[in-house]
C-alpha positions in Angstrom: -0.4 -11.2 -16.6 2.7 -12.3 -15.0 4.8 -11.4 -12.1 7.6 -10.4 -14.3 5.2 -7.9 -16.1 3.8 -6.4 -12.5 8.1 -6.1 -11.3 8.7 -3.9 -14.4 5.6 -1.5 -13.2 2.8 -1.7 -14.9 -0.6 -1.2 -13.4 -2.3 -4.6 -12.7 -6.2 -4.5 -12.5 -6.2 -8.5 -11.1 -4.2 -7.9 -7.9 -6.5 -7.1 -4.9 -3.3 -7.0 -2.0 -1.0 -4.6 -1.7 2.1 -5.2 0.1 4.8 -2.8 2.0 6.8 -2.6 -1.8 3.3 -1.8 -3.4 3.0 1.1 -1.0 6.2 2.3 -1.2 5.9 2.6 -5.1 2.3 4.1 -5.6 3.2 7.1 -2.7 7.0 7.4 -3.7 7.9 6.9 -0.2 10.6 5.3 1.5 10.9 1.5 2.7 10.9 2.6 6.4 7.7 5.2 5.5 5.8 2.9 4.2 6.2 0.1 7.1 5.6 2.8 9.4 2.0 3.7 7.7 1.4 -0.1 7.5 1.6 -0.3 11.4 -0.5 3.3 11.8 -3.9 2.1 13.8 -5.4 4.4 11.1 -4.2 2.5 7.9 -6.2 -0.4 6.8 -3.5 -3.0 7.2 -3.6 -6.7 8.3 -0.2 -8.4 9.8 -0.1 -12.0 8.4 2.7 -13.4 10.2 5.8 -10.9 9.7 3.8 -9.4 6.2 1.9 -6.3 6.0 -1.2 -6.3 3.5 -3.8 -3.8 2.5 -6.7 -4.9 0.3 -6.3 -2.8 -3.0 -9.6 -1.1 -2.4 -9.4 -0.2 1.0 -5.9 1.5 0.5 -7.8 3.3 -2.4 -10.9 4.5 0.1 -8.1 5.5 2.7 -6.4 7.4 0.3 -9.6 9.4 -1.0 -10.3 10.5 2.7 -7.2 11.8 3.0 -7.4 14.5 0.6 -6.9 18.1 1.3 -5.2 16.2 4.8 -1.5 16.1 6.3 -1.3 12.5 7.3 1.6 12.2 9.9 3.5 9.2 10.4 
């Protein structure tokens, strides 16, 4: 699947890294909230240069651990 297909919002199983824009779309939150989440020490993100990313499986595991909880940013 190409990048253009990804930009149209289709699910891509080949992607293993999510960025701030991906997190924003998946969680339906604003850009500032997505950045705040990525900077939070309880979230499994990595900062590479000026860019935050999270491994897809780590994100899924984190999300499962949040079930039934309210996560404060």
